[in-house]
C-alpha positions in Angstrom: 0.0 0.0 0.0 1.3 3.4 -0.8 0.4 6.9 0.4 -1.8 7.4 -2.7 -3.7 4.2 -2.3 -7.3 4.5 -1.2 -8.0 2.3 1.8 -11.5 1.6 0.4 -9.8 -0.3 -2.4 -8.7 -2.9 0.2 -12.1 -3.3 1.9 -13.2 -6.4 -0.2 -9.8 -8.1 0.6 -10.2 -7.3 4.3 -13.7 -8.7 4.4 -12.6 -11.9 2.7 -9.6 -12.3 5.0 -11.9 -11.9 8.0 -14.3 -14.6 6.6 -11.4 -17.0 6.1 -10.2 -16.3 9.6 -13.6 -17.0 11.1 -13.8 -20.2 9.2 -10.6 -21.5 10.8 -8.0 -20.8 8.1 -4.5 -20.2 9.4 -3.8 -17.6 6.6 -4.0 -16.9 2.9 -1.5 -17.0 0.1 -1.7 -14.6 -2.9 0.4 -13.5 -5.9 2.6 -10.5 -5.5 1.4 -7.3 -7.2 4.9 -6.1 -8.0 6.9 -8.8 -9.6 6.9 -12.6 -9.6 6.3 -14.7 -6.5 3.8 -15.1 -3.8 3.1 -13.6 -0.3 1.5 -15.2 2.7 -0.7 -13.4 5.3 -0.9 -15.4 8.5 -3.8 -14.8 10.9 -1.8 -16.6 13.7 2.0 -16.4 13.4 2.4 -19.6 15.4 0.6 -21.5 12.6 3.9 -21.6 10.6 7.6 -22.0 11.3 10.1 -19.6 9.6 12.6 -21.6 7.4 14.6 -18.7 6.1 14.7 -14.9 6.0 16.3 -12.4 3.7 16.1 -8.7 3.0 15.6 -7.5 -0.6 16.7 -4.1 -1.8 14.7 -2.5 -4.7 17.1 -1.5 -7.5 14.6 -0.5 -10.1 10.9 0.2 -10.4 9.2 0.7 -13.7 5.7 1.6 -14.6 3.8 1.1 -17.9 0.9 3.4 -18.6 -1.9 2.5 -21.0 -4.8 4.8 -22.1 -8.1 3.6 -20.7 -10.0 4.6 -23.8 -12.0 7.2 -21.8 -10.5 10.6 -22.5 -11.0 13.4 -20.1 -11.6 16.9 -21.5 -10.9 20.1 -19.6 -12.2 23.5 -20.6 
């Protein structure tokens, strides 16, 4: 989440996570939004054991912009 993200965009995700938690799930796994790989969100950190840990440093971030097909006109 960045400073420009709207927290309302995450409401559906939060609702689903709460549902999974109440149904007894230990956590959820999901694809990363920036780059390849997966993330895991644990509802109870004692439900898993850490096997390894490492720190990543971002060397480059790129963005690709595409027109949405809906032009905005200003007068």
